[in-house]
N, C-alpha and C positions, 0 to 999 in steps of 0.2 A: 504493500499500499504505500501511497505518497500523497503529499499535498500538491495543490496546483495553484500557481500564482500568475496573473496576467498584469503586466506593468505597462500602461499607456499603449495598449495594442491598437494598431491602426491597419486599415485595409483600403487600398485604392484599386479601382479598375480604370486604368488610364487617369483622367483628371477627376473622376468621380470617387469621392470618399464614402464608403459604405459602413465602416466601423471607425468611430471617432474617439480614439484614445481611451479605450475601456481598460479599467483597472479592477482587479477582482482577486480575492484570496479565498481559496477553498481548502479547508482543513483536511488533514488525513482522516479518512473514514467518513467524511461528510457526504450527504446526498443533496446536491444543489440542482435546482431546476431553472433553466433559462426559458422565460416565456415572453410572449409578445405576438402581435398580429403578423400576418405574412409579409415578408420583405423587411422585417425589423433588424435582421442581421444575426439572428440566433444560430441558425445552421452554419453560416459562414464562420461565426466565432468558434463553433464546436469543431469545424473542419480544420481550422488553424490550430486548435489544441492537438488535433489528431496528426497534423502534418500533411493533410491532404490539400491544404491551401497555403501558399506562402504568405507571411505577414509583411506588411509594408513599413512597419515601424513598431518599436516597443520590444518587450521580451516576454516569452513564455517559459515558465520555470516548473518543472515537474520533479518533485523531491527537492533536491538541492542543485539540480542541473538545468542550465539554460538550454532549451531543446530547439531554438530557432532553426539551427542548421542540421538537425537530425532527421532521419527518415522516420516514417510511421513505425516501422518494426523496432528501430532503436529507442523509441519513446516508452516502450513497454506499456502500451495502452491496448485495449480491446474495444471495438466499436460494434454496436448493434444498430443496423439500419432499418429504415421504414420497410424496405423490401427485404425479405428473408435472405436472399442471396444464397440459397442452398444449391448444391450440385444435384441435379435430378437423377443422375445414374448412380449416385452413391447412397448407401444406407444411412440411417440416423447416426450410427456409431462412426461410420467413415467420415461423414460431414463434420462431426464434433471433433474428431481427432486429426483432421486434415492438416491443420497448421502445425500441429505438433510433429506430424510425419515429415512435413517439409523442413522442419528445423532439425531433423535427425534425432528426435527423441526416441529412445528404445521402446519396442513394442509393448513390453510389460508395463512400463510407466504410462504409456498412452492408454492402455486398457484400464489401468487403475484410475487415472484421472476422468476418463470418459464415464466409467461406472459410478464414480463418486458424484460427478455432475448430474448424471442421469437420475440418480437417487434423489438428489436435491430437487430436481425439476419434474419428478414423477414420470420419467421417460424410459425406465428400465424395460417395460413390456414392448416398447417401440423400437429398440435399438436396431432390429433387423429390417425394419420397414424403410421404403423409399419416400421421399417428400410427396409424391403424387398421392400416396395413400394416408396422408395426414391432414388434419383440419388446420385451419389458419392459426388457431391458438397453439396447437402442437408444433407447427413449423416455427413460430416465434420462440417457443421454448427451446427448440433445437438451436436456433440462432443464438440464444442466450447461453446455452450449453457450450457452444463452440467458443464463446468468449471466456467462460468460466475456466475451461480446462487449461487455458494459457497462464492462469494465475497472474493476471496483469496488476500493475500498480494502480491503474485508473480504468474504470468502465466509462464509455461514452455512448449515450443513447440518443439517436436521432429520430424522433417521433415514431418509436417502434410500434405503437398501437393503432396508428391512424388508419391502417387497412382492415382493422377488425370491426365487427358489428358492436353495437352498444353494450349488450350483455357480456360479450366476450372481453371487451375493453375493461369493464369493471372487474371481471375475474382476473385478468392479466395484471391489472394494477396491483391487486392484492399479492399475487405471486412475485411481482418485481419487489414489492416492499418486504416481503418475507425473505426473498433472496438476499437483499441488502442486509437485513438483520442477521442472517446466517453468516455471510462472508465478510461484511464490514468494509468492503473495498470502496475507495473514493469514487463517487459516481457523479457525472454531469449529464443531465437529462434535458433534452430540448423538446418542447411541446407548445402548441398554440392553444391548448386546452388548459384553462386556469384551474378547473376542478381536478384534472390529473395532476397538476403541479402541487396543488394544496394538500392532496391526499398523500402524495409520495414524498415530498421534499422536506428536509430539515430547514432549508433556507431557499427562497425564491428570489431571482433576479429578473426584474421586469425591464425589457428592452423596447425602445422605440426609436426607429430611424438610426440604428447603429450607436444609441447612447443608452447608458443605464439611467432609467427613471427613478428607481428605488430597489433596494434589496433588504431582506429581513426574513423573519420566520413567517409562515403562512398567516398566523393570527396578527402579527404586527402590520402586515400589509392590508389585512382585512379591516382591522380596527383603526389604524392610523395611516391612511393613504397620504402620501406626500403631496399629491397634485390630482387634478382632474382625470388625467390619463390613467393612473393607477386606480383611482376610485371607480372609474367606469369599467376597467378591465377585470378587476378582482371582485368576485361575488357573482352568484347566479341564483335568480335572475339579476340582471345588472342593476346597479344603483340608479334610482330616479334622480335626474339633475334638472333643477328648475331655476329660471332667472328670477332674481329679486333685488330689492334695494333695502339697505339697513334703515330701520326706523327705530328711534330710541337709542339708548346707549347704556353702558355699564351692565348692571344685572337685569335691565329691562329691555334689552335689545331684541328686535324681531326682524325677520325677513318678510318684507311686504311684496306680494306677488302682484302681477298685472291687474287682477280683478279686485285688489284690495285685501285679499286674504293675508293674515298676519301669522307667521310661524315663529314661536319663541325660540330664541338661540340661547345656549348655555352661557353663563356670564364669563367664562374663561376664554371665549373667542375674541381675538384681537381685531374688532371692527369699529367703524365710526359711522355716524349718522350720514346717510346719503351715499354710502359706498355701494357700487355696483358689484353684486356677488352672485354666485351660483350656490344653491343649497343642495345637498344630497340626502336622500331619504332611501334607506335600504328597505326593500319590499318586506323582509322578515321583521323589520321594526315597526311596520304599519299594521295595526290590528284594532279592532273595535274594543273600546272600553279599557284602554291601558293607562289613561291619564295623560296629561300634557295637552298639546294642541290638537283639537279635533278637526280633521279635514273631511270635507264632504263633496261629492259630485256624482253625476250620473254614471251608472255602471255601463261600460262599453264592451266588456268581454269577460266571460267566466270560464276558467280552465281547470277542471278537476284533475288532480294528479294522484288521488287516493287519500293518503292521510292528510294532505293539504290541498287547498284550492287557490289558484292565482286569480286575483281579481283586478282587472284593469278598469280604472274610473277616471273621469274627467276632472282636472283640477286647474283652474285658471287657464283653460283652453289647451292643457297639455295632458297627455296620457300618462297616468301614474299606476304602477303596479304595486299591489299589496298581497301578502301571503296570509291566508287565514286558515283556521281549522277546516278539515275536509267536511265536517258536518254543518258548517256555517251556511245558512240558507241564502247565498248570493244569487241574484237574478238579473239578467240583462234588462237594461232600461230603468231599473229601480235605483233610487238614491242610496249610495253607499257612504258609510262614515268610518273613518279609521283615526286613531289617536297616535301620537308620537311624543315621547318626553323630550324636552329641550336638549338633554345631554346626548341624545342619539341623532341630532340634527347636525349633519356635516356642513362646513361653510368654507367656500373657496373664493379667492379673488377672481373676478370674472375676466380681468385683463391678463394677469399672469398665469392663472390656473393653479396657483399654489394654495395649499391648505392654510386656513387662518386659525 
């Protein structure tokens, strides 16, 4: 195992800069997820760590070694891709042991490592099968097994679950988390799915246009988003964001919406009268009868999900989503009321986007 450190890493394609001086420290044994929308640079950053992309500036350090000029094999990393990249003519055991065979590892050692990884991943009954006779989840486990047998210093995952259906993704998330708990290898995981990142990672790094917007534990990003981008990206359903103006001051400040609705703001928010702001309301914080500010509007959509129901209602001409108990009698076209305490109202400067 090894730590990974990025120091002011940059990437240019011609005159176009796509990674803007990213610095990041990943501790030995830590599981870090890189998240962000398509085109934010997360896969490019991962490929630079792997040595599959040259860096244009800065340093990448694995363990105590600067690896800028080392080949992927010399970096002692193992990568799991979105595509399984299995050899169709080889059995599961042969696929898992292929890289070891190329490296000249003795056959008994290969067999021992393959069997150990297969036990970990519940692949023992499948070792003699070929990829065509495996499900998508089984193929992805084989791809992970191929990485495990190498005993790498760092695992790199590039959106490994994006080809799987929803149910299988949930199952594979659990398996990847259990795998990390068993082997404890430093892991860097790229995904555009923030739920995937929150359930898997010790720490999340949110990227946007080649820059780090915020990093922290899943709950730090959820509870204290640094800006509008992170607030909108972390959480499902997404945070409701509404335009408002600050009315009042000190302990009596409120956000005044376009139709005159006033939403109380916690007294620790650094706001001043007349300031243009955006307020953030998480759907799970909006529910009937909780105390605080009561917000009301016509119900526009009702989406039952089982234990919970998502209710979309009109507030000051904008659609706002609330999450209520699945037994709540929400109906389309009927007035809906939800309350939110002042301490659960997020406030952002409208111009800079920064949290206040």
